[in-house]
N, C-alpha and C positions, 0 to 999 in steps of 0.2 A: 312610295310618293308618301309626303306628310296629309294626313286626314286635313280634308278642305282646302291643299295647296295645288292652285295648275288646274281648281277647277275650271266644268263649265257652266256649273248651274250660277242662274243669277237669283237675288230674293222675289221675285215672282217665282220661281221655278214649286210645282206642286208633288211636294214626293206621298207615295205613300208603302211602307216598310211594315207589312203580314208576318210575327213572328220578334216586332218587335221591343218585348221587356226584357230579352236576352238573350245572350249566343249572339251567333254575327247577325240576329236583324237589331237587336240593338245596335251590336258599333257601327252598322250600315247608317241607323239611327242616326246616331252621332256626329256621325261624317257629315253626313249633307244636312244638319241642324249648326254647326259649326259651319257651312260654302252658305248660311243665311237665309237657305231653302222653309218653304213651311214644311212642318212632315207632319203623318194624319200615319201613328201605329193604330199594330191592330188586333188585342190582345181575347183570348178569349176570358178570361175575367177581368171584371172592368170596374174591380178595385187594385186588382195590378197591372192595371195597362194607367190608370191615374197616374199611379206611385211613379210607373217609368214615364209615364209625361213628363213630370211636374220634375222629378230628377234630371230628366235630359234639358228641361227645361233652364235649371236653374246650373247645369256645366258644361253650356252652351251659349248661358246670356241671349238666349233665340224664345224672344216666345210665343211662338211662335210654331209651334207643337201641340195637336190632340191625342187620344187616341180613342178611338173605338173600339168597342165591344162589335165578336162575332166564333162562334166555331167553324174552320175549318174547313170539319169535315163534313160536314151538315148543309145541304144544297141550299138548303130554302134559307137557311140563316147567311152564305155567300150575298145570294141577289139579296135582300137587306139592307149587307154590305153595299157592295155595287150601288143601290140606288138615294143610298145615304148619301157617299161618293158622291152624284150628280147632282141632286139639287143644292149643294155644297160648292162646287167647282164646276166649271162648262169648259176647261186642260187637266191633263196629269202631263206632269214632265217622267217621271222615275217611277216605278211599278217593280217593287224588290220582293220578291218571293221569296220569303224561307222561312214562312211556318211548319213545322216538326213537330211530332211527340213521339211514342217509344210505351209500346205495353204491351206486357208479357204471358195477356193470353188474349184471346180471341173474338174480339169486338165487332159488333157491323152494325153499318150503318142505319133511317129510316132503308133509305134506298137498297138497301141490302150488299153495302160496300165494304171488306174490310176496312177497319177506319183507321189503319198507318196509309194507306192506300188514300183512302180517303182525305184525312192531312196533308197527308206529306205532296201529294202529286192531283188530286179531281179537284181538289177545293180549288185551285191555284187555274187548275185549267181553264176553269169557267168564270173565276177571278177577270185573268188575266182577256178575256171573250168579251165578257158586262161592260168593260173600260176598254175595250181598244178602238171606239169612237172619242173617247177623250185626251190616249194617247197621242191618236194622230192629228188632234187638234191641235195638242202643247204639243209635235215633230217643230223638232227631232227633239224626241224620246228614248225613251230604255225599257224595256223590261231585264230584268235581272234574275236569273236561278240557282238558286244551288242547289248544288248534284251531291256528287261528292269525288271521290277520288278519280279520274277519266278509266286506269290501267284497269283498277282491282274492276269502274262497271262493264269497258268491257269486253272482259270476258268470260259473261256472262250470257245466256241465253235467255232472248225476254219472252214470258209468259204471262198470259193476261188473260187465260181464255178460262180462270177461277180466280176468278174477285172475290168472288164469298170466304174461298179456300176449304171447300166439304171440302178440300182433300187428304187436309190437316195445314195444320197451319205452325210455321212456325217465325219469331219475330225478326232473327235476322232474316230470312227472306224474302218478308214484307218491306221489311227497311230497304233490303236491294232492289226488288221491284219498284217500289218506289221512285230509286234513284236514279235504276232507268228507265221508267219515263217520265220521270222531270226532264232529263238529259234529250232527249227525246222529243218529248212536250217543245223544247223551248228550240231546238235546230228545225225542225215543222216551222212553226210560230214565223223565224226566219224565217221563210221559205212565202209562206199565205202572207206576210209582210211589206215583201220588196217594193219596196218601190216606196213605201207613204212614207217615209222620213222619221218610221220605229224600228230598234232591233231590240234588234232578243242572243242574251247571252244565255251561257252555261259555266259556271264555274263550280270550283274545293278549295274548301272556304279555308285548310289550310286546320292546323288544330288550336283550335277557340274555345274560349270554356262557353256552358252552356246547361244551359237548365234539368235537359232531360237524359242525365244517370241518376234525380230524382225519380224517375218512372221505373226503375229498376228493384229490384231485391238487395236488401243494404248487402251481401256478400260480393256483387255482383259491382254494384255502384261505391263503396266504398273506397279501390280498388281507384275509378279511372277519374274519382275526387281527389283523389290522396295525387294523381299525375295531374292534372287538369293542375297545379299552383306556376309546372313548369307551359302551359298554355298561352295564349295569345288573347288580352280581352277584348280585337274586335280579325274583324279579318281585315289584308289585306287586302287582299285581289276581291275582295265586295267594296271596299270602300272604289278602290281604284275601278273597279266599269261603272261606281254610278255617278262618278264625277270627274275623270282626269277627260281631258278633249284629245288623248292619243286613241280614245276608244269613239270619239266624234263617228260616227252613220258605217263603225266594223259590224257585223251581224251576224248570224248563223258559226256562232265559233265558243270550243270549250277554251277553258283558260285558269292557269291554276300558277300563284307567285305571279301575277301579275303580265303576266303573258298568253300566249294563243300556244295549244298543246292538240297533238292530235290525239284525235279519239278515232279507233279506227277498231273495231268490233270484226266480227267475220261473216256476220249478214251485212243485209242489204236497209243500209239508217235510213233512207229513203222512206223505203218499201212499208219497213215495221213502224217506222214514224205516222204514216200515213191511217194503217193502220188501226192503230194505237190512237188516233183523233176525231176513227169513225166509233168506235168503241165509245172513246171519255164525251164525244156529244150527243151518244144516244142513254149515256149511262146521266146527264145532265139535261136532257129533255133540250139541245138544242139542234 
């Protein structure tokens, strides 16, 4: 589907995209902007966010694009972001959870949580909960959460008992743990929002150019940057979930290549999803 064609967005639609300055998030923000919707992009760096918003306005001819500054790893910052949005709008139609970070070193947030888990997953858990009433007010509305390759995620057992990584830190393990958490969260959120008119799905974006390789040492980041010339500029699946009338009312599924795909890990997805929800709510003070 060409971005912006056959969409169910209108010029009255209000959309929020985290990680909207590059990669998957920027592509989704661009597709939404082309549809005529009002789009807010979230960036940790205010100057970078403002520059991205200006570029998107120029590219799409849509002047209703603005940037908001927030650090998704900080629960205080996420709460402030939600409050800012609530003052601006009384309804929300799309929430696209994409912000991500990659660190080679173990870093802890003020809440004592490893930073990759906090940025990629926990901040989005809190934000989605804080904005749930706006999404219900805007129903039919959509929450889409980028995670990763479903077959890969399904092969690994979820481990959420050592979120400070005191037993040892691995960037790969931390990134995978966050991806598993996002997948389980999106599916559990769908269950909790059933009947409200708000849908929640998770997706594999495909190979999309992003700024994440800049966080890697040069000898790891260089091959990725060289290979990225063959990557897509946007995630077709992300744009599809944000805009297509084909997924109106469709919820609780994993998508890849613009279609629902199996997600069948060896554990009970519902039980682990509920357990993760309780852990997350406790960490966020919900």
